[in-house]
N, C-alpha and C positions, 0 to 999 in steps of 0.2 A: 438531478431531475429524475423522475421515475420513468420506467420503461414504457408505460401507457402513454405518458405525455410525449416522450421521444418518438415513439412509434407513430403518433398521429401528426407529427410535423411533416411538412412537405419535403421532398428530397433535397431541395436547395438548402433548406434550414438544417437538415440532418448533417449535410456536408459541412456546413459552418460550424456546428456543434462538435463534429468529429475532429475537424482541423484544430479548433480551439482547445479541445481535450488533449490532443497529440502534442500541441505546443506547450501546454501547461505541464504535462508529464515530462517532456523533454527538459524544460526549464528546471523543474523540481529535481530531476534526476542529476542534472549538471551541477546544481548548487547544493544538493542534500548534504554531502560530507562536510562542506564549509559551514553550512547552517547548523548542522547537528553539533559539530565540534565547538562552534561558538557558544552555543546554548549550554553545553555540557561544562565548558570552562567557567561560564557565569555561575552555574549551579555550584560547582566546586568552590569557587571563590566566596560564595555565600555560606559555605559550610555544609553542603549537601554531600553525603558520601555516595559516590557512584561505584557500583559493582559491575565489572566486566565478566560475564559468565565464562566459565571454562568450556572447552569442547564437550566435556562429559555432562555439564550442566545443560548446555544447548541440546544435546541429544535427549536427555531426560524431559526437557521442556517440550520438544517436538513430539516425543512419545506421549506425553501427558495431554497435549492439545489435538492429537490426531483424531480422536473420536468427535471433537467439535467440527473439525474440517470435514470429516466423513459425513456427518449429519447435514451440514451446509451443502455439500455437493449432492447429497441425496434429494434434498428439497429444491435446489436451485440449478443443478447441472454444473458442469465443469467450465463453461465458457467464461463467465466472469472471474471465477477463481483463478483460471489459468492466465487471464489478462493481468489481474493484479499481481500474481506470482511472477510473471515474466517482466512486468514493469518494475518490480523491485530488484531485479538482478542488475 
């Protein structure tokens, strides 16, 4: 849902949405590795070549994508970016 819609909800509804989002994130985080590994194994079994990047490749990827992150933060601030970043840890 977009911020405008959310901001116009009554406080009780915001609480319900916030709790549901929190529960969904917790569930996904708890099952993510299992779900990801299952999907990757299915892909490999069907002939897809899966590349696990090296530490150096990850470093280069982060360097290459940093301007996009910086632009997003410039336009939108850090709150949502930090929320997503922290949820992914």
